[in-house]
Every structure is written in C-alpha cells, then in structure tokens.
C-alpha positions, 0 to 999 in steps of 0.5 A: 360522346365519341367512340374511342375505338380505332381500327388499329385496336389489337383486339380487332386484329386478333379477331380477324386473325382468329377467323382467318386461322379458323378458316385455314384449318377448316379447309385442311379437311377438304384439301386432304379428302378431295384428292383421296376420294376423286382418285379412289373413284378413278381407280375403281373405275379403271378396275371395273373396266380392266378387270384388275381386282382392287389394284388400281383402287389402292393405287388411287387411294395411295396417290390421293393420300400422298397429294393430300398430305403434301397439300396439308403440309404446304398449307401448314408451313405458310 
C-alpha cells in the first residue's frame, strides 16, 4: 500500500508555518533584551570612569529600550 500523503498537504504546511512563527516570537525577547543590557552596562562603565552618578546608565537604558522596541516592531510588521 502506498502512502497517499503528498508534500503539498495543507496540514504539513501548517506545521512548518507554526514552527516558523514560534521561532519568530521566541526571538523577540532576545531582540528586546540584548541592546538594553549591553547599552546599560556601557553606560554604567562610563559612569564609573567619569564619576557621573547614574546619568549615563539611564541614558544607555533608554537608548537600549528604544532600539529594542524598534527591532520588535520591525519583526512584527514583517
């Protein structure tokens, strides 16, 4: 007996689409967190070197969040 399932079966496309979509949404966390953490640490480094309190840390945090939000919006639009 032959297996009548073909590669054009809609259920197989649905599974691949679901896996792709899950990977896309799981990646959103990394897109948001990575620039935020990196720029916050850079700001903290400059605060310690220039003795500015927490000014550069907050600037790095805000810029990191802004970049993360822009990246998230671009991923969600595509």
